[in-house]
All heavy atoms as TSV, in Angstrom:
chain	resi	resn	atom	element	x	y	z
A	1	MET	N	N	19.895	-27.980	34.614
A	1	MET	CA	C	19.471	-27.351	33.415
A	1	MET	C	C	20.698	-26.737	32.807
A	1	MET	O	O	21.542	-26.142	33.495
A	1	MET	CB	C	18.446	-26.186	33.774
A	1	MET	CG	C	17.992	-25.416	32.590
A	1	MET	SD	S	16.786	-24.168	32.943
A	1	MET	CE	C	15.394	-25.290	33.544
A	2	PHE	N	N	20.723	-26.753	31.501
A	2	PHE	CA	C	21.798	-26.149	30.672
A	2	PHE	C	C	21.223	-24.980	29.970
A	2	PHE	O	O	20.189	-24.891	29.472
A	2	PHE	CB	C	22.351	-27.245	29.676
A	2	PHE	CG	C	23.062	-28.331	30.281
A	2	PHE	CD1	C	22.365	-29.527	30.522
A	2	PHE	CD2	C	24.494	-28.189	30.709
A	2	PHE	CE1	C	23.074	-30.603	31.082
A	2	PHE	CE2	C	25.034	-29.216	31.266
A	2	PHE	CZ	C	24.425	-30.440	31.481
A	3	VAL	N	N	22.090	-23.909	29.946
A	3	VAL	CA	C	21.688	-22.726	29.240
A	3	VAL	C	C	22.911	-22.446	28.254
A	3	VAL	O	O	24.052	-22.492	28.621
A	3	VAL	CB	C	21.632	-21.463	30.192
A	3	VAL	CG1	C	21.393	-20.200	29.461
A	3	VAL	CG2	C	20.547	-21.785	31.217
A	4	HIS	N	N	22.433	-22.301	26.988
A	4	HIS	CA	C	23.456	-22.002	25.878
A	4	HIS	C	C	23.465	-20.458	25.698
A	4	HIS	O	O	22.386	-19.895	25.497
A	4	HIS	CB	C	23.019	-22.717	24.670
A	4	HIS	CG	C	23.157	-24.173	24.744
A	4	HIS	ND1	N	24.385	-24.757	24.473
A	4	HIS	CD2	C	22.365	-25.023	24.963
A	4	HIS	CE1	C	24.212	-26.091	24.645
A	4	HIS	NE2	N	22.989	-26.338	24.948
A	5	VAL	N	N	24.635	-19.831	25.915
A	5	VAL	CA	C	24.643	-18.401	25.853
A	5	VAL	C	C	25.581	-18.026	24.690
A	5	VAL	O	O	26.704	-18.571	24.573
A	5	VAL	CB	C	25.309	-17.747	27.119
A	5	VAL	CG1	C	25.381	-16.281	27.019
A	5	VAL	CG2	C	24.389	-18.179	28.302
A	6	ILE	N	N	25.095	-17.193	23.704
A	6	ILE	CA	C	25.938	-16.763	22.549
A	6	ILE	C	C	26.578	-15.433	23.065
A	6	ILE	O	O	25.919	-14.478	23.456
A	6	ILE	CB	C	25.057	-16.550	21.385
A	6	ILE	CG1	C	24.447	-17.889	20.994
A	6	ILE	CG2	C	25.838	-15.884	20.268
A	6	ILE	CD1	C	23.395	-17.795	19.851
A	7	VAL	N	N	27.845	-15.368	22.980
A	7	VAL	CA	C	28.616	-14.253	23.390
A	7	VAL	C	C	29.362	-13.568	22.277
A	7	VAL	O	O	29.953	-14.325	21.404
A	7	VAL	CB	C	29.699	-14.609	24.478
A	7	VAL	CG1	C	30.466	-13.467	24.889
A	7	VAL	CG2	C	29.041	-15.252	25.616
A	8	SER	N	N	29.167	-12.317	22.103
A	8	SER	CA	C	29.819	-11.541	21.068
A	8	SER	C	C	30.703	-10.387	21.778
A	8	SER	O	O	30.157	-9.674	22.579
A	8	SER	CB	C	28.872	-10.973	20.187
A	8	SER	OG	O	29.468	-10.161	19.138
A	9	VAL	N	N	32.026	-10.361	21.393
A	9	VAL	CA	C	32.854	-9.473	22.104
A	9	VAL	C	C	33.514	-8.550	21.056
A	9	VAL	O	O	34.043	-9.064	20.057
A	9	VAL	CB	C	33.944	-10.197	22.877
A	9	VAL	CG1	C	34.939	-9.274	23.513
A	9	VAL	CG2	C	33.297	-11.185	23.914
A	10	GLN	N	N	33.531	-7.264	21.373
A	10	GLN	CA	C	34.293	-6.345	20.534
A	10	GLN	C	C	35.421	-5.732	21.434
A	10	GLN	O	O	35.040	-5.381	22.588
A	10	GLN	CB	C	33.449	-5.158	20.086
A	10	GLN	CG	C	32.398	-5.602	19.103
A	10	GLN	CD	C	31.466	-4.492	18.703
A	10	GLN	OE1	O	31.473	-3.394	19.328
A	10	GLN	NE2	N	30.751	-4.673	17.725
A	11	PHE	N	N	36.635	-5.740	20.996
A	11	PHE	CA	C	37.705	-5.283	21.881
A	11	PHE	C	C	38.562	-4.409	21.036
A	11	PHE	O	O	38.608	-4.479	19.828
A	11	PHE	CB	C	38.469	-6.328	22.564
A	11	PHE	CG	C	39.073	-7.336	21.544
A	11	PHE	CD1	C	40.344	-7.158	21.215
A	11	PHE	CD2	C	38.392	-8.479	21.127
A	11	PHE	CE1	C	40.985	-8.026	20.291
A	11	PHE	CE2	C	38.992	-9.389	20.306
A	11	PHE	CZ	C	40.288	-9.147	19.759
A	12	TYR	N	N	39.398	-3.542	21.708
A	12	TYR	CA	C	40.413	-2.768	21.086
A	12	TYR	C	C	41.570	-2.599	22.033
A	12	TYR	O	O	41.476	-2.850	23.190
A	12	TYR	CB	C	39.883	-1.368	20.702
A	12	TYR	CG	C	39.398	-0.572	21.808
A	12	TYR	CD1	C	40.305	0.364	22.384
A	12	TYR	CD2	C	38.078	-0.644	22.407
A	12	TYR	CE1	C	39.946	1.143	23.517
A	12	TYR	CE2	C	37.665	0.164	23.348
A	12	TYR	CZ	C	38.565	1.051	23.957
A	12	TYR	OH	O	38.221	1.826	24.989
A	13	VAL	N	N	42.731	-2.294	21.410
A	13	VAL	CA	C	43.999	-2.125	22.272
A	13	VAL	C	C	44.118	-0.696	22.581
A	13	VAL	O	O	44.075	0.181	21.738
A	13	VAL	CB	C	45.142	-2.624	21.461
A	13	VAL	CG1	C	46.474	-2.395	22.333
A	13	VAL	CG2	C	45.036	-4.172	21.199
A	14	LEU	N	N	44.309	-0.320	23.822
A	14	LEU	CA	C	44.596	1.045	24.258
A	14	LEU	C	C	45.881	1.420	23.703
A	14	LEU	O	O	46.864	0.602	23.767
A	14	LEU	CB	C	44.656	1.075	25.737
A	14	LEU	CG	C	43.279	0.752	26.476
A	14	LEU	CD1	C	43.460	0.739	28.006
A	14	LEU	CD2	C	42.207	1.700	26.170
A	15	PRO	N	N	46.002	2.591	23.140
A	15	PRO	CA	C	47.297	3.069	22.561
A	15	PRO	C	C	48.555	2.903	23.447
A	15	PRO	O	O	49.554	2.535	23.097
A	15	PRO	CB	C	47.053	4.551	22.276
A	15	PRO	CG	C	45.558	4.645	22.072
A	15	PRO	CD	C	45.040	3.663	23.050
A	16	GLU	N	N	48.302	3.173	24.761
A	16	GLU	CA	C	49.497	3.035	25.711
A	16	GLU	C	C	49.714	1.570	26.079
A	16	GLU	O	O	50.794	1.324	26.737
A	16	GLU	CB	C	49.163	3.937	26.980
A	16	GLU	CG	C	48.045	3.520	27.787
A	16	GLU	CD	C	46.615	4.013	27.405
A	16	GLU	OE1	O	46.540	4.736	26.349
A	16	GLU	OE2	O	45.709	3.820	28.135
A	17	LYS	N	N	48.969	0.644	25.668
A	17	LYS	CA	C	49.165	-0.726	25.991
A	17	LYS	C	C	49.445	-1.616	24.750
A	17	LYS	O	O	49.395	-2.818	24.800
A	17	LYS	CB	C	47.844	-1.269	26.663
A	17	LYS	CG	C	47.489	-0.599	27.947
A	17	LYS	CD	C	48.427	-1.013	29.043
A	17	LYS	CE	C	47.850	-0.459	30.394
A	17	LYS	NZ	N	48.545	-0.879	31.556
A	18	VAL	N	N	49.923	-1.012	23.700
A	18	VAL	CA	C	50.214	-1.713	22.529
A	18	VAL	C	C	51.265	-2.749	22.622
A	18	VAL	O	O	51.165	-3.964	22.218
A	18	VAL	CB	C	50.553	-0.755	21.299
A	18	VAL	CG1	C	51.026	-1.548	20.070
A	18	VAL	CG2	C	49.285	0.048	20.909
A	19	TYR	N	N	52.303	-2.389	23.357
A	19	TYR	CA	C	53.405	-3.269	23.552
A	19	TYR	C	C	53.073	-4.488	24.352
A	19	TYR	O	O	53.327	-5.681	23.977
A	19	TYR	CB	C	54.588	-2.543	24.299
A	19	TYR	CG	C	55.861	-3.389	24.505
A	19	TYR	CD1	C	56.779	-3.540	23.617
A	19	TYR	CD2	C	55.943	-4.076	25.752
A	19	TYR	CE1	C	57.857	-4.322	23.701
A	19	TYR	CE2	C	57.053	-4.884	25.962
A	19	TYR	CZ	C	57.993	-5.039	24.974
A	19	TYR	OH	O	59.057	-5.836	25.198
A	20	GLU	N	N	52.316	-4.290	25.427
A	20	GLU	CA	C	51.785	-5.443	26.246
A	20	GLU	C	C	50.822	-6.280	25.537
A	20	GLU	O	O	50.850	-7.519	25.563
A	20	GLU	CB	C	51.119	-4.864	27.566
A	20	GLU	CG	C	52.085	-4.371	28.469
A	20	GLU	CD	C	52.285	-2.824	28.383
A	20	GLU	OE1	O	51.887	-2.334	27.427
A	20	GLU	OE2	O	52.965	-2.193	29.251
A	21	ALA	N	N	49.950	-5.686	24.719
A	21	ALA	CA	C	49.002	-6.492	23.908
A	21	ALA	C	C	49.695	-7.407	22.877
A	21	ALA	O	O	49.253	-8.530	22.655
A	21	ALA	CB	C	48.035	-5.506	23.233
A	22	TYR	N	N	50.695	-6.900	22.290
A	22	TYR	CA	C	51.420	-7.667	21.272
A	22	TYR	C	C	52.396	-8.765	21.859
A	22	TYR	O	O	52.431	-9.792	21.352
A	22	TYR	CB	C	52.102	-6.706	20.267
A	22	TYR	CG	C	52.763	-7.401	19.148
A	22	TYR	CD1	C	51.894	-7.792	18.043
A	22	TYR	CD2	C	54.027	-7.725	19.107
A	22	TYR	CE1	C	52.432	-8.426	16.972
A	22	TYR	CE2	C	54.629	-8.394	18.021
A	22	TYR	CZ	C	53.800	-8.745	16.935
A	22	TYR	OH	O	54.308	-9.480	15.916
A	23	TYR	N	N	53.127	-8.327	22.914
A	23	TYR	CA	C	54.275	-9.163	23.327
A	23	TYR	C	C	53.820	-9.992	24.592
A	23	TYR	O	O	54.463	-11.054	24.754
A	23	TYR	CB	C	55.516	-8.337	23.669
A	23	TYR	CG	C	56.134	-7.762	22.374
A	23	TYR	CD1	C	56.083	-6.495	22.107
A	23	TYR	CD2	C	56.856	-8.680	21.568
A	23	TYR	CE1	C	56.645	-5.980	21.022
A	23	TYR	CE2	C	57.487	-8.186	20.472
A	23	TYR	CZ	C	57.400	-6.821	20.142
A	23	TYR	OH	O	57.976	-6.390	18.997
A	24	ARG	N	N	52.848	-9.631	25.315
A	24	ARG	CA	C	52.541	-10.456	26.570
A	24	ARG	C	C	51.528	-11.416	26.339
A	24	ARG	O	O	51.390	-12.397	27.084
A	24	ARG	CB	C	52.167	-9.487	27.670
A	24	ARG	CG	C	53.296	-8.559	28.123
A	24	ARG	CD	C	52.952	-7.783	29.264
A	24	ARG	NE	N	53.088	-8.528	30.481
A	24	ARG	CZ	C	52.601	-8.228	31.628
A	24	ARG	NH1	N	51.893	-7.164	31.827
A	24	ARG	NH2	N	52.828	-8.900	32.704
A	25	LEU	N	N	50.662	-11.201	25.303
A	25	LEU	CA	C	49.582	-12.315	25.018
A	25	LEU	C	C	50.132	-13.196	23.927
A	25	LEU	O	O	50.480	-12.832	22.904
A	25	LEU	CB	C	48.306	-11.653	24.587
A	25	LEU	CG	C	47.705	-10.643	25.561
A	25	LEU	CD1	C	46.528	-9.953	24.918
A	25	LEU	CD2	C	47.318	-11.399	26.793
A	26	SER	N	N	50.221	-14.538	24.282
A	26	SER	CA	C	50.722	-15.503	23.216
A	26	SER	C	C	49.569	-15.853	22.274
A	26	SER	O	O	49.912	-16.031	21.133
A	26	SER	CB	C	51.178	-16.690	23.996
A	26	SER	OG	O	50.027	-17.365	24.779
A	27	ASP	N	N	48.323	-15.866	22.623
A	27	ASP	CA	C	47.217	-16.249	21.776
A	27	ASP	C	C	46.015	-15.291	22.268
A	27	ASP	O	O	45.208	-15.768	23.005
A	27	ASP	CB	C	46.854	-17.671	21.861
A	27	ASP	CG	C	45.726	-18.033	20.951
A	27	ASP	OD1	O	45.273	-17.202	20.093
A	27	ASP	OD2	O	45.352	-19.268	20.978
A	28	PRO	N	N	45.963	-14.044	21.821
A	28	PRO	CA	C	45.020	-13.136	22.251
A	28	PRO	C	C	43.582	-13.572	22.116
A	28	PRO	O	O	42.826	-13.416	23.062
A	28	PRO	CB	C	45.291	-11.947	21.438
A	28	PRO	CG	C	46.568	-11.947	20.889
A	28	PRO	CD	C	46.870	-13.420	20.850
A	29	HIS	N	N	43.279	-14.107	21.019
A	29	HIS	CA	C	41.799	-14.575	20.790
A	29	HIS	C	C	41.365	-15.561	21.877
A	29	HIS	O	O	40.391	-15.517	22.505
A	29	HIS	CB	C	41.658	-15.131	19.376
A	29	HIS	CG	C	40.206	-15.568	19.089
A	29	HIS	ND1	N	39.771	-16.804	19.343
A	29	HIS	CD2	C	39.242	-14.755	18.569
A	29	HIS	CE1	C	38.510	-16.842	18.992
A	29	HIS	NE2	N	38.094	-15.665	18.598
A	30	SER	N	N	42.212	-16.636	22.019
A	30	SER	CA	C	41.838	-17.633	23.019
A	30	SER	C	C	41.889	-17.179	24.409
A	30	SER	O	O	41.061	-17.538	25.233
A	30	SER	CB	C	42.874	-18.878	22.907
A	30	SER	OG	O	42.691	-19.410	21.617
A	31	GLN	N	N	42.893	-16.281	24.760
A	31	GLN	CA	C	42.885	-15.809	26.161
A	31	GLN	C	C	41.793	-14.940	26.432
A	31	GLN	O	O	41.263	-14.918	27.534
A	31	GLN	CB	C	44.290	-14.972	26.264
A	31	GLN	CG	C	45.393	-15.985	26.313
A	31	GLN	CD	C	46.813	-15.252	26.334
A	31	GLN	OE1	O	47.052	-14.561	25.423
A	31	GLN	NE2	N	47.530	-15.421	27.442
A	32	ILE	N	N	41.351	-14.074	25.483
A	32	ILE	CA	C	40.184	-13.207	25.730
A	32	ILE	C	C	38.946	-13.976	25.940
A	32	ILE	O	O	38.095	-13.706	26.756
A	32	ILE	CB	C	40.130	-12.100	24.640
A	32	ILE	CG1	C	41.290	-11.075	24.849
A	32	ILE	CG2	C	38.796	-11.335	24.664
A	32	ILE	CD1	C	41.461	-10.141	23.673
A	33	THR	N	N	38.721	-14.951	24.935
A	33	THR	CA	C	37.594	-15.906	24.905
A	33	THR	C	C	37.512	-16.567	26.324
A	33	THR	O	O	36.470	-16.626	26.878
A	33	THR	CB	C	37.701	-16.897	23.794
A	33	THR	OG1	O	37.783	-16.111	22.604
A	33	THR	CG2	C	36.490	-17.862	23.835
A	34	SER	N	N	38.603	-17.149	26.749
A	34	SER	CA	C	38.597	-17.755	28.029
A	34	SER	C	C	38.182	-16.933	29.170
A	34	SER	O	O	37.468	-17.250	30.015
A	34	SER	CB	C	39.978	-18.473	28.312
A	34	SER	OG	O	40.016	-19.081	29.494
A	35	TYR	N	N	38.737	-15.710	29.203
A	35	TYR	CA	C	38.489	-14.743	30.208
A	35	TYR	C	C	37.066	-14.307	30.260
A	35	TYR	O	O	36.443	-14.377	31.307
A	35	TYR	CB	C	39.463	-13.538	30.042
A	35	TYR	CG	C	39.236	-12.464	31.189
A	35	TYR	CD1	C	39.731	-12.677	32.342
A	35	TYR	CD2	C	38.466	-11.263	30.830
A	35	TYR	CE1	C	39.486	-11.675	33.355
A	35	TYR	CE2	C	38.248	-10.460	31.845
A	35	TYR	CZ	C	38.746	-10.554	33.097
A	35	TYR	OH	O	38.544	-9.662	33.965
A	36	VAL	N	N	36.499	-14.009	29.070
A	36	VAL	CA	C	35.108	-13.620	29.043
A	36	VAL	C	C	34.138	-14.747	29.479
A	36	VAL	O	O	33.231	-14.500	30.139
A	36	VAL	CB	C	34.697	-13.140	27.585
A	36	VAL	CG1	C	33.227	-12.906	27.373
A	36	VAL	CG2	C	35.415	-11.862	27.299
A	37	PHE	N	N	34.399	-15.965	28.974
A	37	PHE	CA	C	33.600	-17.102	29.366
A	37	PHE	C	C	33.625	-17.435	30.887
A	37	PHE	O	O	32.643	-17.751	31.461
A	37	PHE	CB	C	33.926	-18.249	28.511
A	37	PHE	CG	C	33.451	-18.278	27.108
A	37	PHE	CD1	C	34.041	-19.192	26.143
A	37	PHE	CD2	C	32.525	-17.452	26.731
A	37	PHE	CE1	C	33.622	-19.174	24.870
A	37	PHE	CE2	C	32.037	-17.475	25.447
A	37	PHE	CZ	C	32.660	-18.328	24.494
A	38	ASP	N	N	34.764	-17.124	31.440
A	38	ASP	CA	C	34.876	-17.321	32.974
A	38	ASP	C	C	33.951	-16.364	33.673
A	38	ASP	O	O	33.240	-16.811	34.576
A	38	ASP	CB	C	36.315	-17.100	33.445
A	38	ASP	CG	C	37.291	-18.298	33.078
A	38	ASP	OD1	O	36.672	-19.426	32.728
A	38	ASP	OD2	O	38.472	-18.162	33.136
A	39	VAL	N	N	33.981	-15.136	33.201
A	39	VAL	CA	C	33.086	-14.120	33.871
A	39	VAL	C	C	31.685	-14.460	33.650
A	39	VAL	O	O	30.837	-14.370	34.567
A	39	VAL	CB	C	33.493	-12.688	33.360
A	39	VAL	CG1	C	32.437	-11.684	33.913
A	39	VAL	CG2	C	34.846	-12.285	33.696
A	40	VAL	N	N	31.282	-14.753	32.418
A	40	VAL	CA	C	29.832	-15.195	32.138
A	40	VAL	C	C	29.468	-16.362	32.869
A	40	VAL	O	O	28.294	-16.314	33.550
A	40	VAL	CB	C	29.751	-15.383	30.540
A	40	VAL	CG1	C	28.346	-15.984	30.361
A	40	VAL	CG2	C	29.936	-14.113	29.827
A	41	ARG	N	N	30.265	-17.415	32.962
A	41	ARG	CA	C	29.933	-18.553	33.755
A	41	ARG	C	C	29.841	-18.290	35.263
A	41	ARG	O	O	29.099	-18.888	35.934
A	41	ARG	CB	C	30.969	-19.740	33.575
A	41	ARG	CG	C	30.803	-20.444	32.298
A	41	ARG	CD	C	31.711	-21.717	32.292
A	41	ARG	NE	N	33.042	-21.499	32.399
A	41	ARG	CZ	C	33.911	-21.407	31.449
A	41	ARG	NH1	N	33.515	-21.524	30.253
A	41	ARG	NH2	N	35.162	-21.140	31.767
A	42	ALA	N	N	30.506	-17.246	35.752
A	42	ALA	CA	C	30.450	-16.899	37.177
A	42	ALA	C	C	29.103	-16.084	37.483
A	42	ALA	O	O	28.620	-16.170	38.504
A	42	ALA	CB	C	31.619	-16.041	37.500
A	43	ARG	N	N	28.574	-15.318	36.516
A	43	ARG	CA	C	27.471	-14.440	36.681
A	43	ARG	C	C	26.220	-15.168	36.424
A	43	ARG	O	O	25.203	-14.949	37.095
A	43	ARG	CB	C	27.609	-13.159	35.789
A	43	ARG	CG	C	28.739	-12.292	36.080
A	43	ARG	CD	C	28.472	-11.703	37.530
A	43	ARG	NE	N	29.505	-10.885	37.973
A	43	ARG	CZ	C	29.476	-9.837	38.665
A	43	ARG	NH1	N	28.237	-9.408	39.060
A	43	ARG	NH2	N	30.529	-9.239	39.062
A	44	VAL	N	N	26.047	-16.006	35.408
A	44	VAL	CA	C	24.793	-16.511	34.906
A	44	VAL	C	C	24.134	-17.373	36.002
A	44	VAL	O	O	22.975	-17.363	36.178
A	44	VAL	CB	C	24.961	-17.206	33.504
A	44	VAL	CG1	C	23.699	-18.000	33.128
A	44	VAL	CG2	C	25.279	-16.154	32.441
A	45	PRO	N	N	24.973	-18.282	36.631
A	45	PRO	CA	C	24.289	-19.169	37.693
A	45	PRO	C	C	23.713	-18.354	38.812
A	45	PRO	O	O	22.873	-18.857	39.598
A	45	PRO	CB	C	25.420	-19.981	38.141
A	45	PRO	CG	C	26.396	-19.950	37.023
A	45	PRO	CD	C	26.257	-18.666	36.464
A	46	LEU	N	N	24.110	-17.114	38.998
A	46	LEU	CA	C	23.507	-16.259	40.099
A	46	LEU	C	C	22.197	-15.718	39.764
A	46	LEU	O	O	21.511	-15.205	40.636
A	46	LEU	CB	C	24.398	-15.146	40.404
A	46	LEU	CG	C	25.861	-15.568	40.799
A	46	LEU	CD1	C	26.744	-14.279	41.015
A	46	LEU	CD2	C	25.871	-16.364	42.076
A	47	LEU	N	N	21.717	-15.788	38.522
A	47	LEU	CA	C	20.478	-15.274	38.051
A	47	LEU	C	C	19.426	-16.322	37.817
A	47	LEU	O	O	19.771	-17.478	37.578
A	47	LEU	CB	C	20.728	-14.535	36.656
A	47	LEU	CG	C	21.815	-13.318	36.647
A	47	LEU	CD1	C	22.024	-12.938	35.242
A	47	LEU	CD2	C	21.297	-12.232	37.573
A	48	LYS	N	N	18.174	-15.985	37.956
A	48	LYS	CA	C	17.053	-16.765	37.595
A	48	LYS	C	C	17.056	-16.929	36.070
A	48	LYS	O	O	17.487	-15.959	35.360
A	48	LYS	CB	C	15.712	-16.222	38.045
A	48	LYS	CG	C	15.637	-16.329	39.551
A	48	LYS	CD	C	14.314	-15.729	39.962
A	48	LYS	CE	C	14.180	-15.741	41.532
A	48	LYS	NZ	N	12.860	-15.185	41.964
A	49	LEU	N	N	16.621	-18.026	35.590
A	49	LEU	CA	C	16.584	-18.274	34.095
A	49	LEU	C	C	15.894	-17.160	33.342
A	49	LEU	O	O	16.224	-16.711	32.312
A	49	LEU	CB	C	15.904	-19.544	33.823
A	49	LEU	CG	C	15.940	-20.075	32.262
A	49	LEU	CD1	C	17.306	-20.016	31.832
A	49	LEU	CD2	C	15.323	-21.372	32.173
A	50	ASP	N	N	14.737	-16.684	33.929
A	50	ASP	CA	C	13.904	-15.640	33.261
A	50	ASP	C	C	14.729	-14.264	33.192
A	50	ASP	O	O	14.367	-13.457	32.384
A	50	ASP	CB	C	12.594	-15.492	33.934
A	50	ASP	CG	C	11.739	-16.627	33.806
A	50	ASP	OD1	O	11.872	-17.473	32.826
A	50	ASP	OD2	O	10.823	-16.881	34.690
A	51	ASP	N	N	15.627	-14.122	34.148
A	51	ASP	CA	C	16.273	-12.841	34.223
A	51	ASP	C	C	17.657	-12.786	33.428
A	51	ASP	O	O	18.173	-11.725	33.251
A	51	ASP	CB	C	16.731	-12.496	35.696
A	51	ASP	CG	C	15.412	-12.274	36.511
A	51	ASP	OD1	O	14.409	-11.929	35.962
A	51	ASP	OD2	O	15.534	-12.537	37.804
A	52	VAL	N	N	18.054	-13.893	32.880
A	52	VAL	CA	C	19.327	-13.974	32.172
A	52	VAL	C	C	19.410	-12.973	30.970
A	52	VAL	O	O	20.246	-12.165	30.835
A	52	VAL	CB	C	19.701	-15.351	31.693
A	52	VAL	CG1	C	20.980	-15.357	30.747
A	52	VAL	CG2	C	20.022	-16.272	32.920
A	53	PHE	N	N	18.286	-13.056	30.141
A	53	PHE	CA	C	18.233	-12.140	29.013
A	53	PHE	C	C	18.000	-10.620	29.439
A	53	PHE	O	O	18.613	-9.719	28.883
A	53	PHE	CB	C	17.117	-12.532	28.107
A	53	PHE	CG	C	17.108	-11.685	26.754
A	53	PHE	CD1	C	18.002	-11.884	25.781
A	53	PHE	CD2	C	16.099	-10.658	26.674
A	53	PHE	CE1	C	17.976	-11.049	24.650
A	53	PHE	CE2	C	16.089	-9.866	25.560
A	53	PHE	CZ	C	17.046	-10.027	24.581
A	54	GLU	N	N	17.196	-10.505	30.436
A	54	GLU	CA	C	16.860	-9.128	30.834
A	54	GLU	C	C	18.159	-8.475	31.481
A	54	GLU	O	O	18.285	-7.242	31.400
A	54	GLU	CB	C	15.823	-9.082	31.888
A	54	GLU	CG	C	14.422	-9.447	31.274
A	54	GLU	CD	C	13.320	-9.553	32.414
A	54	GLU	OE1	O	13.699	-9.147	33.626
A	54	GLU	OE2	O	12.320	-9.973	32.124
A	55	LYS	N	N	19.086	-9.179	32.068
A	55	LYS	CA	C	20.207	-8.680	32.722
A	55	LYS	C	C	21.480	-8.796	31.978
A	55	LYS	O	O	22.640	-8.753	32.483
A	55	LYS	CB	C	20.352	-9.282	34.047
A	55	LYS	CG	C	19.091	-9.174	34.991
A	55	LYS	CD	C	19.378	-9.041	36.374
A	55	LYS	CE	C	18.041	-8.833	37.088
A	55	LYS	NZ	N	18.201	-8.290	38.330
A	56	LYS	N	N	21.370	-8.854	30.575
A	56	LYS	CA	C	22.527	-9.018	29.802
A	56	LYS	C	C	23.481	-7.800	29.853
A	56	LYS	O	O	24.666	-7.913	29.717
A	56	LYS	CB	C	22.084	-9.320	28.321
A	56	LYS	CG	C	21.417	-8.224	27.670
A	56	LYS	CD	C	21.073	-8.561	26.273
A	56	LYS	CE	C	20.219	-7.472	25.621
A	56	LYS	NZ	N	19.736	-7.787	24.270
A	57	ASP	N	N	22.871	-6.676	30.101
A	57	ASP	CA	C	23.738	-5.461	30.188
A	57	ASP	C	C	24.558	-5.570	31.545
A	57	ASP	O	O	25.740	-5.163	31.584
A	57	ASP	CB	C	22.909	-4.243	30.167
A	57	ASP	CG	C	22.259	-3.997	28.922
A	57	ASP	OD1	O	22.823	-4.338	27.865
A	57	ASP	OD2	O	21.185	-3.317	28.811
A	58	GLU	N	N	23.982	-6.123	32.565
A	58	GLU	CA	C	24.764	-6.252	33.808
A	58	GLU	C	C	25.970	-7.230	33.677
A	58	GLU	O	O	27.011	-7.039	34.164
A	58	GLU	CB	C	23.843	-6.759	34.905
A	58	GLU	CG	C	22.913	-5.713	35.425
A	58	GLU	CD	C	21.912	-6.245	36.452
A	58	GLU	OE1	O	22.328	-7.168	37.196
A	58	GLU	OE2	O	20.879	-5.581	36.708
A	59	ILE	N	N	25.703	-8.289	32.814
A	59	ILE	CA	C	26.638	-9.273	32.611
A	59	ILE	C	C	27.805	-8.631	31.793
A	59	ILE	O	O	28.997	-8.866	32.037
A	59	ILE	CB	C	26.095	-10.516	31.853
A	59	ILE	CG1	C	25.113	-11.166	32.782
A	59	ILE	CG2	C	27.205	-11.496	31.421
A	59	ILE	CD1	C	24.331	-12.338	32.106
A	60	ALA	N	N	27.485	-7.798	30.795
A	60	ALA	CA	C	28.371	-7.127	29.862
A	60	ALA	C	C	29.262	-6.229	30.775
A	60	ALA	O	O	30.477	-6.070	30.672
A	60	ALA	CB	C	27.684	-6.364	28.795
A	61	ASP	N	N	28.652	-5.534	31.727
A	61	ASP	CA	C	29.335	-4.520	32.602
A	61	ASP	C	C	30.218	-5.346	33.563
A	61	ASP	O	O	31.458	-4.870	33.773
A	61	ASP	CB	C	28.360	-3.800	33.466
A	61	ASP	CG	C	27.607	-2.666	32.724
A	61	ASP	OD1	O	28.090	-2.323	31.605
A	61	ASP	OD2	O	26.574	-2.246	33.104
A	62	ALA	N	N	29.925	-6.514	33.974
A	62	ALA	CA	C	30.819	-7.349	34.760
A	62	ALA	C	C	32.020	-7.695	34.012
A	62	ALA	O	O	33.180	-7.685	34.444
A	62	ALA	CB	C	30.098	-8.607	35.323
A	63	VAL	N	N	31.850	-8.030	32.739
A	63	VAL	CA	C	33.018	-8.460	31.870
A	63	VAL	C	C	33.907	-7.203	31.706
A	63	VAL	O	O	35.127	-7.308	31.830
A	63	VAL	CB	C	32.524	-8.972	30.426
A	63	VAL	CG1	C	33.766	-9.191	29.518
A	63	VAL	CG2	C	31.853	-10.328	30.619
A	64	ARG	N	N	33.333	-6.101	31.417
A	64	ARG	CA	C	34.097	-4.848	31.178
A	64	ARG	C	C	34.862	-4.505	32.425
A	64	ARG	O	O	35.981	-4.080	32.313
A	64	ARG	CB	C	33.091	-3.702	30.872
A	64	ARG	CG	C	33.859	-2.500	30.292
A	64	ARG	CD	C	32.902	-1.399	29.887
A	64	ARG	NE	N	31.915	-1.949	28.822
A	64	ARG	CZ	C	30.581	-1.993	29.016
A	64	ARG	NH1	N	29.999	-1.600	30.078
A	64	ARG	NH2	N	29.878	-2.389	28.028
A	65	HIS	N	N	34.313	-4.622	33.633
A	65	HIS	CA	C	34.877	-4.068	34.938
A	65	HIS	C	C	35.907	-5.109	35.436
A	65	HIS	O	O	36.814	-4.724	36.081
A	65	HIS	CB	C	33.842	-3.691	35.872
A	65	HIS	CG	C	33.110	-2.565	35.524
A	65	HIS	ND1	N	33.571	-1.299	35.476
A	65	HIS	CD2	C	31.768	-2.413	35.172
A	65	HIS	CE1	C	32.645	-0.480	35.117
A	65	HIS	NE2	N	31.497	-1.074	34.921
A	66	GLU	N	N	35.611	-6.389	35.258
A	66	GLU	CA	C	36.574	-7.422	35.738
A	66	GLU	C	C	37.666	-7.649	34.832
A	66	GLU	O	O	38.690	-8.175	35.147
A	66	GLU	CB	C	35.785	-8.683	36.161
A	66	GLU	CG	C	34.797	-8.428	37.259
A	66	GLU	CD	C	34.036	-9.628	37.666
A	66	GLU	OE1	O	34.612	-10.723	37.559
A	66	GLU	OE2	O	32.888	-9.542	38.169
């Protein structure tokens, strides 16, 4: 079974990490997208299909913490 998940991400740069955010990331949009999708792909298969929508906050917390 395939599940299509729409992901929306809001992010900001911590003031003390401006240098790293600008100089260490070569393509921030693609790198953040890839990272978020990896976490989502790791979490969604662990859930029952009926629980995916109900546990969206848990998935968001996993992205935030990892």
